[in-house]
N, C-alpha and C positions, 0 to 999 in steps of 0.2 A: 127202834130209831136211836135210842141212847147208846146201845151197843155198837151200832154202825158208826156213830160219831166218835166213839172211843177208838174204833179201828182206824178212822181217819187221822185222829190225833197221834196214834201210835205210828202210822206211816210217816207223818211229819217228823216225829222224833227219830225214827230209824233213818230217814233221809239225811237229817242233820248229823247224826253220828257217823254215817258213811262218808259224808263230806269231810268230817274231821279225820277219818282214817286216810283218805286220799291226800289231804293237805298236811298230814303229820310229817315232821322232819325227824322223828325218832327212828332209831335203828330197828330193823325188822325183828331182831332177836332180843330187844330190850324189854324189861318188865313193864315200862310205860306203854309201849306199843301193844304188848300182849294184853294188858288190862283194857286198853281201848277196844281191841278186837273182841275180848270177852263181853264187854258191855254192849257192843254193837250186835254181836251174835245173839245175846240174850233177848234183846229187844225185837229183832227180826223173828226169832223163834216164838216169842209171845204174840207177835202179830199174826204169824202163821196159825198158831193155835186158835186165836180169836176168829180168823177167817173160816177155819174148819168148823168151829162151833156155830157160827152164823149160817153155814151152808150157802155161802155166797156164790159158789160155782157148782155146776152140775155137769155130768158127763154127756147129757143129752142136749146141752145148750150150744149155741153157736156164739161167735164173737158179737153178733148183732144183738143177742139177748142180754148181754152183760151191760149194766149201767156204767156210765163214764167214770164215776168216782171209784168203782171197784177195779178198773183196769190195772192200776199200778200194783195191785196185790198179786198179779200173775208173775211179777218179777221177784217175789220173795225167795224162791229156791235159787234164782240166779245170783242174788246178793249173798246168800248163804254160801254158795260155791266160791265166790270171790273172797269171802272172809277166810274160808278154809285154805284157799290157795296162798293167802298172805302169811300163813303161819310157817315159821322156820323150824321149830322143835318137832320131832317125830314127823319129818317131812313126808315120808312115804305114806304114812297113815292119813295125813291131812290131804294129800293129793288124791288118794283113793276116795275120800269123802267128797272132795270137790268134784271129782268126776261123776259121782252118784247124783249130787245136787244138779250139776249141769244136765245130766240125762233126764232128771225129773222135770226140769224147766223145759227142755225140748219136747218131752212127752206132753206136757200141758199145752204148749203152743201147737203141737200137731193135733191135739184133740179139738182145739178151737180153730183149726184150719188156717193157722198163721204162717205155715211153712210153705215155701215154693216146692215144686216137684224136684228140683235139684237138691234142695236142702233136705227133703224127705229121703231121697236116695242116699245122701251122704250120712244121714242119721242111721239108716239101715245098713250101712257099709256095702251098698250095691253100686255106688258110683265108680266108674272106671275112668281114671285120669289118664288121658292120652297125651295131653300137652300141659305139663305142670305150669309152665311160664304163662300160658294163656289163661289158665285157671286163676293164678295169683293176680294177674292184671284185671280180670273180670271182677274178682272179689274186692280188690282195692277200689275199683271204679264204683262198685255198689256201695261200699262203706262211705265213700265220699258223698255220694248222692244222699244217703240216709243222714249223714252229719249235716249236710247243707239244708236238708229239709227240717231237721230239728232246730237249727239256728234260725231259719225263716219263721217257723211257727212260734218259737219263743219270743223273737223280736215283735212279731205281730200281736201276740198276747200282751206283752209289756206295753206296747203302744196303746192298745185299747184300754187297758187298766189305767194308764197315765192320763188319758183324755176323758174317760167316762167314770172311772172308779171300779173297785172290785165288785161291788153289789150289782152295778149295771152290767158288768161282764158276765156274772154268773146267772143273771136273770134274763139274758138275751139269747138270741139265736146263735151268738158267737161261741156258745159252748161247744160247738162242733170243732172249733180250733183246739180246745182242750182234749177232745177225744182223739183227734188226728195226732196230736203231740204225744199222747200216751202210746198209741199204736206204733208210731215211728220209733219211739224209745224201745219198745219191745222188739221191733225189727233190728234195731241196733244191737240189742242184747243177744239176739239170735246169731248174728254175724260174729260177735265177740266170742260167743260160746264155742262155736266150731273152731275158731282160732286157738282158744285156750285149751280145748281138748287135745288138739294136735300137739301143743307144747307139753302138756302133761304126759302124753303117750311117748314123747321123746325123752322126758326126764325120768320117768319111772324105771326103764331098763338100766339106766346109769346108777340109780339109787340101789336097785336090786344087786347089781354087780359090786357096788361098794360094800353092801351088807355081806355078800358072799366072801369078799376079800377079808372083812373083819372077822368072820367066823372061820377063816382058813380053808374054806371049801374050794377056793380058786387061788391058784398061785399067781402072783403078779408077773407080768410079762418081763422077760429079761431085757435090759437096755441094749440098744443096737451097738454092735462092735465098732470101735473107733476105726477110722480110715488109716491106711498105712502112711499116706502122705497128706495129712490134713492141710487144706488151704487156709491161709490167714483170713481172719474175718474181714468182710468187706466193710470198710469205713466210708460212709457217705459224706461225712463232714467231721473234720477235726481241726482244731486251732490251737497249736502249741504256743502258749504264751503270746498270743496275738500275732503270730507270724502272718497268717492269711490276711488279717485286717491291715497289717502294715504294708502288704503288697498290693492292696486294692488299687491305689492311685498311682502306681509306678508305671513308667513307659515300658514298651516292649523291648527296647534296645538295652545293651549292656551299659551300666552306669560306671563312671570313673571311681577309682578306689582312693584317690587323693586329690587335693586341691591344686590349683596352679602354683600357688606360693610354695607348697611342699615340693612339687616337682622342680621348680627353679632352684630351691635350696639344695636338693640332691645333685643337680647338674653342676652347680658352683663348687660343691665339695669334691666332685669327681675331677674337675679341672685343676684344683689345687693339689690333690693327692695323686693325680694320674690314674685314677680309677675309671670305672665306667664299663660299658659293655664291650668296647674294643679291646681294652686291656685284659679283660677277662677272657676274651677270645684268643689273644696272643698267648696268654698263660696256658690256656687249655691246649693250644696248638703245640707249645713247647713241651708240655707234659705228655702229649700223645705222640711225639716224634719217634720214628723208627730208627734203630741203630744202623741198618743197611743204608738208609738215606743219608746218614751222616758220613759214612765211608765213601759213598759216591761223590758227595760234595767235596770231600778232602782231596780225592784224586783229580777232580776237575780244577781245583785251585792250584795244585802242583803242576798240572799241565799248562795252565795259563802262565804260571811263573816261569817255566822253562821256555815257553814261546817268547816271553819278554826278554829273557837273557840270550836267546839265539834267534835273532831275526832272520828272515828268509834271505838266502844267498850269502850269508856271512862266511861260510866254509869253502866257497869256490874261489880260491886264490889264483889258480892257473889261468883263469879266463880274464884276469884284469890286466890288460895291456895299456901301458901309458903312452 
């Protein structure tokens, strides 16, 4: 009995350390975080050793045969896998270890018949995924149901302890809430395990490829050839010295470039100097005149002058009879 109490106290210590790991703000590759993972892993391993020495689980037992205080011990390989997955140094080695611990946890759950038929097929790699999207939606719905169940049981337990006390809760028939809470947490861990294994299987090939590149066994892919006529990059938003901000509240019509006073001053100056648009037009006309037009005008003026000097009928002297 004393050894069992020691196992319970070890579980409390392990749970507290794991909470520190999840709440830690230290970098994943820092010495501080690595020391925290080492301490947490050492405590979980000590707890697993104690559970094996006490022979708390047997292969011929079902989940109904296991006492409620021992149910959390099923999660030991699951937490050891999460610890390995958090390590950054020697990444491939620790991911392989995490995959082994996850597999051990699923094997234990299968032995106690805690897996559904679909989960057992997925564990045995026999599940055929025909609609990936429908599968993801179904798993997300199942995860939400499990999380809601844990939240409900936790709040119900806290309410009973707050009204009756811890001793009254442990000595009453309400202990079934504790059992359901542990079983639901195990179900939550099963769902998380399959998701984490898929992520590990996606990451391992990339790590193997990077190792092969470092050893020179694989040549890096050549960069794509540049295009002959590359298009300028698409700029979704740019604001040169606040130009766009300055134009936000401007009207859509063209704005004047000078004030009324400035325009009046220019017109008065043109009246004094004889300038202005009309004078500029005359000057431009004189500059653009054609020499042939000048000759035509000269002949016309000479003809007009001759007509003035020789009026009509001035040469008919014989017809003038007095």
